[in-house]
C-alpha positions as CSV (number, residue, x, y, z in Angstrom):
1,M,102.8,33.0,65.8
2,S,104.4,35.2,63.4
3,A,105.7,38.7,64.5
4,A,103.4,40.3,61.9
5,I,100.2,38.5,63.2
6,E,101.2,39.3,66.8
7,R,101.6,43.0,66.0
8,L,98.3,43.1,64.2
9,I,96.7,41.6,67.4
10,R,98.3,44.2,69.6
11,I,97.2,46.9,67.4
12,Y,93.7,45.6,67.4
13,N,93.6,45.4,71.1
14,R,94.7,49.1,71.2
15,L,91.8,50.0,69.0
16,R,89.5,48.5,71.7
17,R,90.4,51.5,73.8
18,G,89.5,54.2,71.2
19,P,90.2,55.6,67.8
20,V,93.8,56.3,66.5
21,T,95.5,58.4,63.9
22,I,98.9,57.5,62.5
23,E,100.4,59.9,65.1
24,I,98.6,58.3,68.1
25,I,99.3,54.6,67.0
26,S,103.1,55.7,66.2
27,K,103.6,56.8,69.7
28,W,101.8,53.9,71.2
29,V,104.0,51.3,69.2
30,N,107.2,53.3,70.3
31,D,106.0,53.4,74.0
32,A,105.2,49.7,73.7
33,G,108.6,48.7,72.3
34,I,107.3,47.6,69.0
35,N,109.8,48.1,66.1
36,V,107.8,48.9,63.0
37,S,107.9,51.6,60.4
38,K,105.1,54.2,59.9
39,R,104.5,52.9,56.3
40,Q,104.0,49.4,57.8
41,L,101.5,50.8,60.3
42,Y,99.4,52.2,57.4
43,R,99.4,48.7,55.9
44,D,98.5,47.0,59.2
45,L,95.6,49.4,59.8
46,D,94.4,48.9,56.3
47,N,94.6,45.0,56.7
48,L,92.7,45.2,59.9
49,K,89.7,46.8,58.1
50,D,89.5,43.6,56.0
51,L,90.1,41.1,58.8
52,K,87.4,39.9,61.1
53,F,88.9,39.2,64.5
54,A,85.7,39.0,66.4
55,E,81.9,38.7,65.5
56,G,80.2,42.2,65.7
57,E,83.4,44.1,65.6
58,N,84.6,46.2,62.7
59,V,87.6,48.4,62.0
60,V,86.4,51.5,60.2
61,E,88.5,54.2,58.4
62,F,87.6,57.8,58.4
63,I,89.1,60.6,56.3
64,G,89.0,64.1,57.8
65,E,90.5,67.5,56.7
66,K,93.4,67.3,54.6
67,N,92.9,63.6,54.1
68,R,93.9,62.8,57.6
69,K,93.0,59.3,58.4
70,T,91.5,58.0,61.6
71,W,90.8,54.4,62.4
72,K,88.3,53.2,65.0
73,L,86.7,49.9,66.1
74,E,82.9,50.0,66.1
75,Y,80.8,47.5,67.9
76,D,77.5,46.3,66.3
77,A,76.0,46.2,69.9
78,S,77.1,49.8,70.7
79,V,74.1,51.6,72.2
80,D,73.1,55.1,73.3
81,A,74.2,58.4,72.0
82,I,76.8,60.8,73.5
83,N,78.0,64.1,72.2
84,Q,81.4,65.5,71.8
85,Y,81.1,67.3,75.1
86,D,80.5,63.9,76.8
87,I,83.6,62.5,75.0
88,N,85.8,65.4,76.0
89,S,84.6,65.0,79.5
90,F,85.7,61.5,79.7
91,F,89.1,62.2,78.3
92,L,89.7,65.3,80.5
93,F,88.9,63.0,83.4
94,K,91.2,60.3,82.1
95,N,94.2,62.6,81.4
96,F,94.0,64.8,84.4
97,V,93.3,62.2,87.1
98,P,95.9,62.8,89.8
99,G,99.2,61.1,89.1
100,S,99.2,59.6,92.6
101,I,96.2,57.6,91.7
102,Q,96.9,57.0,88.0
103,Q,100.4,55.7,88.0
104,H,99.8,52.3,89.7
105,R,96.1,51.9,88.6
106,Q,96.7,52.6,84.7
107,K,95.6,49.0,83.8
108,S,92.4,49.5,85.9
109,L,91.5,52.7,84.2
110,E,92.2,51.1,80.7
111,K,89.7,48.4,81.5
112,F,87.1,51.0,82.2
113,E,88.2,53.0,79.0
114,Q,87.7,49.9,77.0
115,I,84.2,49.1,78.5
116,L,83.1,52.6,77.9
117,Y,84.2,52.7,74.3
118,K,82.7,49.3,73.6
119,N,79.4,50.6,74.5
120,F,79.6,54.0,72.7
121,S,82.0,53.2,69.9
122,N,79.4,54.2,67.1
123,N,79.5,57.8,68.3
124,K,82.0,60.4,67.0
125,Y,85.0,59.3,69.0
126,Q,87.3,60.0,66.0
127,Q,86.5,63.7,65.6
128,Q,89.1,65.0,68.2
129,A,91.1,61.7,68.6
130,E,94.5,63.3,68.7
131,A,93.6,66.2,70.9
132,N,92.1,63.8,73.4
133,D,95.0,61.2,73.3
134,L,98.1,63.2,72.7
135,Y,97.6,66.8,73.6
136,L,96.4,66.6,77.2
137,R,99.0,66.6,79.8
138,K,99.3,67.2,83.5
139,T,102.6,68.5,85.1
140,N,102.0,66.4,88.3
141,Y,103.6,69.5,90.1
142,W,103.3,69.0,94.0
143,N,101.4,65.6,93.4
144,I,102.7,63.0,95.8
145,I,104.2,60.1,93.9
146,Y,102.8,56.9,95.3
147,S,104.3,53.5,95.6
148,E,102.6,50.0,96.1
149,T,102.6,50.8,99.9
150,E,100.3,53.8,99.6
151,H,98.0,52.0,97.2
152,K,97.7,49.2,99.8
153,H,96.9,51.8,102.3
154,L,94.2,53.3,100.0
155,D,92.4,49.9,99.6
156,D,92.6,49.1,103.2
157,L,91.2,52.5,104.1
158,L,88.4,52.0,101.6
159,W,87.5,48.7,103.4
160,A,87.6,50.5,106.7
161,L,85.2,53.2,105.4
162,Q,82.8,50.8,103.8
163,N,82.6,48.6,106.8
164,K,82.7,51.5,109.5
165,R,85.6,49.8,111.1
166,A,88.0,51.8,113.5
167,I,91.6,51.6,112.7
168,Q,94.6,51.6,115.0
169,I,97.3,54.3,113.9
170,T,100.6,53.1,115.2
171,A,103.1,55.7,113.6
172,N,103.2,58.7,111.4
173,Q,106.5,60.5,110.6
174,V,105.2,63.2,108.4
175,N,102.7,65.6,110.2
176,S,101.3,67.6,107.2
177,S,98.2,68.6,109.1
178,N,100.0,69.9,112.2
179,I,98.5,67.4,114.7
180,N,99.8,67.6,118.3
181,F,101.4,64.4,118.7
182,D,101.9,65.0,122.4
183,K,98.3,65.2,122.8
184,Y,97.7,62.3,120.6
185,P,100.4,59.8,121.1
186,F,100.5,56.5,119.2
187,P,98.9,53.9,119.2
188,L,95.7,56.0,118.4
189,Q,92.2,54.5,118.0
190,F,90.9,56.4,115.0
191,W,87.3,56.5,113.4
192,P,87.9,57.2,109.7
193,V,85.0,59.2,108.2
194,E,86.2,60.0,104.7
195,M,89.3,60.3,102.4
196,L,90.1,63.8,101.1
197,F,92.0,64.7,97.9
198,H,93.7,68.0,98.9
199,H,96.6,69.9,97.1
200,G,97.5,66.9,95.1
201,Q,97.6,64.4,97.9
202,V,95.2,61.9,99.8
203,Y,94.4,62.2,103.3
204,V,92.3,60.2,105.7
205,A,90.1,62.2,108.0
206,G,88.1,61.1,111.0
207,L,87.8,61.5,114.7
208,A,90.0,60.4,117.7
209,A,87.9,57.7,119.4
210,T,88.8,58.9,122.9
211,T,88.0,62.7,122.4
212,G,86.0,62.9,119.2
213,E,88.4,65.7,117.9
214,L,88.9,66.0,114.1
215,L,92.3,64.5,113.0
216,I,93.5,64.3,109.4
217,Y,96.5,62.2,108.4
218,L,98.5,62.2,105.1
219,V,98.2,58.8,103.4
220,N,101.7,57.9,102.5
221,E,104.5,55.3,103.4
222,H,105.1,56.9,106.7
223,L,101.6,56.4,108.0
224,E,101.3,53.0,109.7
225,F,98.0,51.6,111.0
226,E,96.2,48.4,111.5
227,L,92.7,47.4,110.6
228,T,90.5,46.4,113.4
229,N,86.9,44.9,113.6
230,D,85.9,47.5,116.1
231,V,82.6,49.0,114.4
232,F,81.7,52.6,115.1
233,N,78.5,54.5,114.1
234,R,79.6,56.9,111.5
235,R,76.0,58.5,111.1
236,K,76.0,59.2,114.9
237,Y,79.3,61.1,114.8
238,Y,79.1,62.7,111.3
239,K,77.7,66.0,112.5
240,K,80.5,66.3,115.1
241,Y,83.0,65.8,112.3
242,K,81.6,68.2,109.8
243,D,81.1,71.0,112.3
244,Q,84.9,70.8,113.0
245,A,85.8,70.5,109.3
246,D,83.7,73.3,108.2
247,I,85.4,75.9,110.4
248,R,88.9,75.0,109.3
249,F,90.8,76.9,106.4
250,G,92.1,73.9,104.6
251,I,92.7,70.8,106.6
252,T,95.4,71.7,109.1
253,Q,94.8,71.9,112.8
254,P,93.7,75.3,114.1
255,I,96.0,77.3,116.2
256,D,93.3,77.6,118.8
257,D,89.6,76.9,119.4
258,K,88.3,80.3,118.1
259,V,86.5,81.2,114.9
260,Y,87.6,84.5,113.5
261,N,86.2,87.3,111.4
262,I,89.0,87.6,108.7
263,E,89.6,90.2,106.4
264,I,92.3,90.2,103.7
265,E,93.0,92.8,101.0
266,F,94.1,91.5,97.7
267,S,95.8,93.5,94.9
268,E,93.4,94.0,91.9
269,G,94.9,91.5,89.5
270,Y,95.7,88.8,92.2
271,G,92.1,89.3,93.7
272,L,90.5,88.9,90.4
273,A,92.3,85.7,89.8
274,A,91.9,84.4,93.4
275,Q,88.2,84.6,93.2
276,K,88.0,81.7,90.9
277,N,89.6,79.4,93.6
278,F,87.7,77.8,96.4
279,L,89.2,79.0,99.7
280,H,86.4,78.4,102.2
281,H,82.6,78.1,102.2
282,T,82.1,81.3,104.0
283,A,84.4,83.4,101.6
284,T,82.9,86.5,100.1
285,W,84.5,89.0,97.9
286,K,83.9,92.9,97.6
287,K,85.6,95.5,95.3
288,L,87.2,98.3,97.2
289,K,87.3,102.0,96.2
290,N,91.0,101.6,95.4
291,G,90.3,98.9,92.9
292,N,91.5,96.2,95.1
293,Y,89.4,93.2,96.5
294,M,88.7,92.3,100.1
295,L,88.3,88.7,101.1
296,E,86.2,88.0,104.2
297,M,85.8,84.7,105.8
298,K,84.7,83.2,109.2
299,C,87.1,80.3,110.1
300,C,89.8,79.2,112.3
301,I,93.5,80.3,111.7
302,T,95.4,77.3,110.4
303,R,99.0,76.7,109.3
304,E,97.6,76.4,105.8
305,L,96.1,79.9,106.0
306,I,99.4,81.4,107.2
307,G,101.0,79.4,104.4
308,F,98.7,80.7,101.8
309,L,99.3,84.3,102.9
310,G,103.1,83.7,102.9
311,F,102.8,82.3,99.3
312,S,101.0,85.4,98.2
313,L,103.8,87.8,99.4
314,D,103.2,91.5,98.9
315,K,99.9,91.0,97.0
316,V,97.8,90.5,100.2
317,K,97.4,92.4,103.5
318,V,95.6,91.1,106.6
319,H,93.3,93.7,108.0
320,Q,91.9,91.7,110.8
321,P,92.2,89.7,113.1
322,E,95.2,91.0,114.9
323,T,96.2,87.5,115.8
324,L,96.6,86.5,112.2
325,K,98.4,89.8,111.3
326,D,100.9,89.4,114.1
327,L,101.6,85.7,113.1
328,I,102.3,86.8,109.5
329,I,104.6,89.7,110.6
330,K,106.5,87.2,112.9
331,K,106.9,84.7,110.2
332,Y,108.2,87.3,107.7
333,K,110.7,88.4,110.4
334,D,111.7,84.8,111.1
335,S,112.3,84.2,107.3
336,L,114.5,87.3,107.1
337,N,116.5,86.2,110.0
338,L,117.1,83.0,108.1
339,Y,118.5,84.6,105.1
340,E,120.7,86.9,107.4
341,G,122.5,83.9,108.8
342,E,120.3,81.8,111.2
343,E,120.0,78.0,110.7
344,V,116.9,76.4,109.3
345,S,115.2,74.8,112.6
346,E,112.1,72.6,112.5
347,E,111.6,73.2,116.2
348,R,111.6,77.0,115.9
349,A,109.4,77.0,112.8
350,N,106.7,75.0,114.7
351,A,106.9,77.0,117.8
352,D,104.0,79.5,117.1
353,Y,101.4,76.9,116.4
């Protein structure tokens, strides 16, 4: 097969995923390692309009503002009507899916993209082709970067969830959710209830088989577990799971068994922005006479709540409970001691909860 024919076939297969402009196809050939000039790409796309690679498929050229050209593949069997909002929704999902999931599953995502495009190609995909293909980018800040190990974990956990099987957790070196390992040593019989996507990372949440306590583990290479054929009744235990999950702020273990009436004052600008974020299902906001905002919640105190307040620095102030206020003050003092010469200590940092 000649290099020109091979290149045309590869460009045609790219068109199966959606419309292209010269900018989109130029970036694609560069990423694919295809050495071809922009002028030749114009010729290739024009040639593809006249070629008939497959029955019921046609390469169509559209000319937009300022004679900007867009090429797309249309299928005669394309059905149903979708609007620009629907098309934008798909591309937002495609481009903003978490990097931890996307990186190793890109080929799978492209298969679904091709199937969707084949069924809806006669709609106006070409109108915002560049915006949807070139100008949507995620930073991946604080997203965990997964290897094949984590993706094997995800597939195994999906099997366990689907088949209501217990898993045997044998090791976990990274304790992101602050589980008391002395209370729950390994190996641990664990009933997985669901997977959670939280702060750019995937967790498996469920109950300890021996006590029914909610435990949440970060899914990463440090989590080691074995699948079992031990069936558990998810429906029977779901309420117990949900009751415990609903009283947490975030996903980390509570410092105690109490549910607190929490009041936190936010500066005006910070409070106005923070109201758009989901913090807890009991969260309510009210405007204060000084222009600031008061956040009120009923939940447990968790490491995640303390971290959130520490992140907010001097733009927030805890009004109640005293337990939370005292913990925040102590953490600020401990941080100051570090900068005044103390060594960083994992054991000391975890001593309070």
